[in-house]
Residue, then its C-alpha position, 0 to 999 in steps of 0.5 A: m500500499t502506498r504512503r497516499a493510499e495509507a494516508a487515505k485511511l487516517e482521520p484527519r487528526d492522525e494524519m496531521s500528526d503524521v504530516r508534522a512527524t514526517i516534517d519533524s524527520l525531513d528537518d532532522e535530515l535538511v540539518a544534517l545535510l547542511a552541517r555537512r555543507q558547512r563542514q565543506i565550506e570549512r574545508a574550502a576556506a582551508v584551501k582557498p588562501s593557498l590557491g589565491i582564491p578569495a571566499r566571494v567568487p561571482e562565477r560560483v555563486d552563479e553556477v550554484l545558483a543555476r545549478v540548484a534552479a535545475a535541481a529545484e524544477r526536477e524535483g518539483l520545488a517552487g524556484e521561488v523558494a529555492q533561490a530565496l533559501w541558497r542565496a541566504l545559504i551562499e552569503w552565510s557561507i561566504a561570510h563564515e569562509e571570510r571569517l575562517m580565512g581572517e583566522r588563519e592570517q592572524g595566526e587564530a584557531p578556526s572556529r566552529s560557528 
């Protein structure tokens, strides 16, 4: 039986509980994925200075946004949601890289913000 068929058999209150539990589970997965992404940003901040690459690379920002737009369309996610989320994520990531790169230049240990 499909999830949709199972949900059709639930009472509305039980279905709402199921929806909320599923959203909570998805939120946990998203947090785990975002934490993995943050660790890659931290790796980039460690490598970029030796390559002479700044934290903000406009061409890379455009590339990421285009790739996310295509993935959002493919997955049926509203494009404006994907763009807004990733623009915020990218801006935070660049600021985090800049902080980490500045700390390394000053000889400080990287922070875990």
